[in-house]
N, C-alpha and C positions, 0 to 999 in steps of 0.2 A: 442704822444700828439701833438695837433696842436693849433695854434692861428689863429683866423680869426678876422679881423678888417673890419667891414661893415659900409657903409654909406648909409643910407636910405633917399631918396628924395621923395617928394610928399607932401601931407597934413599929415605930421607925427608928428607935434607938436600941442598940445591942444586937442588931441583926445584920450588921455590915453595910448599912445604908450609905454612910458617907464614903466608904471605900469603893463600893459599887458605883456610886455616882462619879467619883473621881476617875475610875477606870473608863467609864462610859464617856465622860466629858472629853477625854483625850482624843476621841474620834471625831469630835465636832470643833468648829472654829468659834469657840467661846472662851471667855475669861470670867473670873469671879471666884466664888468660894461656896463651900457647904459646911454647915456646922450644927452640932446639937445645941438646943436651947434648954435652959433649966426647967421649962414647963413640960418637957417630953416631946416637943415637936422638933423637926429638922428644918433649918432655914437654908434655902438655896438662893444665891444671888448670881445671875449670869448676864453677860452682855455679849452681844454679837448680832449677826444678821438674823432677821426674824425666822427664816426657815431653819437655821442652825439651832436656834433656841427651841423652836417647836420640836425639831428632830430629837434633841437631847431629852426634852420633857416626855416625849412619846416613848423613847427607849427606857427611860427611868420607870415609866409605868409598866412597860413590858416586863422588865426584870424584877421590879419591887412592888408591883401593884397589889399583891396579896397582903402586904404590910400597911398599905396606905388606905386610911378611911376617908380622908378629905385633904384637898389641896386648895389653899387660897393663894391667888396670884395677883400681884400688883405690876402693871405695865408702866414703864416711864422711859424717857430718853436716856440713852447710854451716857455715862459720865466719862468713860475712858480711864477710870482710876485704877484698873487692874492690868497687870502685865501677863498673868497666866491664870490658870484655874488651880485652886488649892483647897486643902481641908484646913479649916480654922478650929482651934481648940479653945 
């Protein structure tokens, strides 16, 4: 199990990014959250099998890639702290 913390930059707020990510995440075996940050980025934290995390990130890029200018990803071991995937406010 892996944890990926991703920071999406670009025009990623006000375009349905969090809700699209939430809908896509329901198709993958991942837990975690997505939220807007005050500096205009979107933070995504996911935990799950490596292939599920990669699949989710690829799908987000397919659907929202036109709005993303940069993604910074930090890999770490999963903590198991999440029960489901959600949008945080």
